[in-house]
N, C-alpha and C positions, 0 to 999 in steps of 0.2 A: 751163229749166223742170224742175221735179222730176218724177220718174217717177210713174205713176198710183198705185202702192201707197203711196208716201210722201204724196201728196196726200190719199188716202182716209184713211190713218191720222191725219193732221193734223186732218182734218175731224172724225173721231170723237173724238179727244182733246178738241177744242174742244166738241163736243156733250156729251160725258160730264161735262165740267167747267163747263158753262154759260158758255163763253167764245165769244161770238158772233164777236168779232174774229178769233179763231183759226179758227172754222168757215169764215168767208168769205175767208180769206187768199188762197186760190188759185182762187176762183170768178170766173167772167167777170162783168163788169158787165152783160152781156146774158143772164144766166141765166134760163131758164124752168123753174120748179119746178112739178111736178104731184103732188098727193097723190091716189092711187087706192086706193079701198077697195071690195072686192067687185066689181071691174071697172068701177066708176063713179068718174069724176074729181070729187073733192069740193072741191078747191082748186087754183087756178092762180095763180102769182105770176110777174110779168114784171119782170125787172131786179133788180139787187143791192139797191136800196133797199127794194123790197117784201119781198124775201127776208129782209133784215136786220130789218125791222120785225116780221115774223111770228116770226122766231126769238127776238127779245127778248120778245114777248108769250108765246110758248110756254114760256119758262123759268118762268113763274109757275104753270104747271100741274103741276110736278114738284118734289118735295123732293130727289129723287135720280133719276138715270137712267144706264143702262149699256147701250151697244150694243157687241157684240164681233164681230170679224171671224173667221169660221170658215175661210174660204179665199178665194183669188183665182183667177179664171179670165179670161184675156184672149182677145179675138178682135177682128178688124177687120170693120167693116161696109162 
């Protein structure tokens, strides 16, 4: 398995280039994605199929998008 930083970089490269296949390459089939805004959960997606569908829909909201990594900090829970 790739290390965490490579996985995150790959996801963001996919996100920034609207490449959903690249975004989900290393995600678990059992992913649970939660969107939280102002402390409130506004969306919950269960499983890779729901995540992929939403990612494809979300591409239509942007003509361009750019997320950048400022730093990494690792810890164990």
